[in-house]
C-alpha positions in Angstrom: 0.0 0.2 0.0 1.1 3.5 -0.8 0.4 6.2 1.7 -1.3 9.2 0.1 -2.7 12.5 1.3 -6.5 12.5 1.9 -6.9 15.3 -0.8 -5.1 13.1 -3.5 -8.1 10.5 -3.2 -9.3 10.4 -6.7 -12.4 8.1 -6.4 -15.9 9.4 -7.0 -16.9 8.8 -3.3 -20.8 8.7 -4.1 -20.2 5.6 -6.1 -17.4 4.4 -3.8 -19.5 4.4 -0.8 -23.3 3.8 -2.1 -22.2 1.3 -4.9 -19.0 -0.3 -3.9 -19.5 -0.1 -0.3 -16.8 -0.2 2.7 -15.7 -2.0 5.8 -16.0 0.0 9.1 -13.6 -1.6 11.3 -12.8 -1.0 15.0 -11.0 -2.5 17.8 -7.4 -3.5 18.5 -5.2 -6.6 17.8 -6.9 -8.6 20.6 -10.4 -8.0 19.5 -12.1 -6.0 16.4 -15.2 -6.5 14.2 -16.2 -5.1 11.0 -19.3 -4.2 9.3 -20.4 -3.4 5.6 -21.7 0.2 5.3 -23.2 1.8 2.3 -23.9 5.1 3.7 -21.6 7.5 4.5 -19.8 10.7 3.1 -16.2 12.2 2.6 -15.5 15.5 2.7 -14.0 18.9 4.1 -15.3 20.1 7.4 -13.7 22.1 10.4 -10.5 22.7 8.2 -9.8 18.9 8.2 -10.4 16.0 5.4 -13.4 14.0 7.2 -15.5 10.9 6.7 -19.2 10.6 8.2 -19.9 7.3 9.2 -23.3 5.8 10.6 -23.6 2.8 12.8 -26.7 1.5 14.3 -26.4 0.7 18.1 -27.5 -3.1 17.8 -24.5 -3.8 15.5 -21.8 -5.5 17.2 -19.3 -3.1 15.6 -21.0 -0.3 17.6 -19.3 -1.3 20.8 -16.0 -1.1 19.2 -16.6 2.3 17.8 -17.4 3.5 21.0 -14.5 2.1 22.8 -11.7 3.6 20.7 -11.0 7.2 19.1 -10.1 5.7 15.9 -11.5 3.0 13.3 -10.5 2.4 9.5 -12.6 2.3 6.5 -11.5 0.0 3.7 -12.8 -0.1 0.4 -12.5 -3.1 -2.0 -12.9 -3.8 -5.7 -15.9 -5.9 -7.2 -13.9 -9.2 -6.8 -14.4 -9.0 -3.0 -18.4 -8.5 -3.1 -18.8 -11.8 -1.5 -16.7 -11.0 1.3 -18.5 -7.7 1.9 -21.7 -9.5 1.7 -20.6 -12.1 4.5 -19.4 -8.8 6.6 -22.9 -7.2 6.3 -24.9 -10.5 6.7 -23.6 -12.2 9.7 -22.8 -10.8 13.4 -19.3 -10.9 14.6 -20.8 -12.0 18.0 -21.5 -15.4 16.4 -19.1 -15.7 13.5 -15.5 -15.4 12.9 -16.0 -12.9 10.1 -12.4 -12.8 8.9 -12.5 -16.5 8.6 -15.8 -16.4 6.6 -14.9 -13.4 4.5 -11.4 -14.8 3.5 -10.1 -11.3 4.1 -6.7 -10.9 5.6 -6.3 -8.3 8.5 -3.3 -6.3 9.2 -2.9 -3.3 11.8 -1.8 0.1 11.2 1.1 1.7 13.2 -1.6 2.8 15.6 -3.0 -0.4 15.9 -6.2 0.0 14.0 -7.3 -3.4 11.8 -7.5 -2.9 7.9 -7.4 -5.5 5.4 -4.6 -6.4 2.9 -7.2 -7.0 0.0 -8.4 -3.3 0.2 -8.0 -0.8 -2.6 -8.3 1.9 -0.4 -7.8 2.3 3.4 -8.5 5.3 5.4 -7.4 5.5 9.4 -9.9 8.0 11.0 -10.2 9.7 14.5 -13.4 10.5 15.9 -14.0 14.4 16.2 -17.8 14.6 16.7 -20.6 11.7 17.5 -24.3 11.8 18.0 -27.4 9.9 17.3 -29.6 11.1 14.7 -32.6 12.3 16.3 -36.4 11.9 15.1 -37.3 15.3 15.7 -34.4 16.8 13.5 -35.5 15.1 10.3 -37.2 17.8 8.1 -38.1 14.8 5.6 -40.4 12.7 7.8 -40.6 10.2 4.9 -37.2 9.2 5.6 -37.5 8.8 9.4 -40.7 6.8 8.8 -38.8 4.6 6.0 -35.6 4.1 7.7 -36.5 4.2 11.4 -39.6 2.5 12.0 -38.3 0.8 15.2 -36.8 4.0 16.4 -33.2 2.6 16.2 -31.6 5.9 14.9 -27.9 5.6 13.5 -25.0 7.3 15.7 -23.3 9.6 13.4 -19.4 9.9 13.7 -17.7 12.8 12.0 -14.0 11.8 11.8 -10.8 13.1 10.6 -9.0 11.1 8.0 -5.3 11.0 9.9 -3.9 8.4 7.2 -4.8 7.0 3.7 -3.4 4.3 1.6 -3.9 3.1 -2.1 -3.1 0.1 -3.4 -0.5 0.5 -6.2 
């Protein structure tokens, strides 16, 4: 992997996140979990390159994102769609997702888990976190359609502190 500046990411992030998905991975060498995500954003806020990631509290990955200030986002090409489907359809509470997905974890210098097969890895540090609130939706149809059980995502705004691309 080659380290790059976040401003040098050349991908269309709408396609990257919405169509190709990503793995949100949090934890440490002893224990971590990853989940597939297709909601999020990437941009510039508070004079920093940032991502916005959304995690429901019932997801196993949630407890890992809550315990640490950092996490990674790993992006893959289409060859790894099956692995992403596994990571999005089974819980790490009950299944060894690394074994089932066939992905190969490695750890950044800061100790954050990422995956060797990724084409892009972002290491992120939380700056802001809060739950989405029903009363804050100006488009009620979204709240009704996405949160019928009132299980609102927690939004994390995180600075991209490191970025790597596959050469």
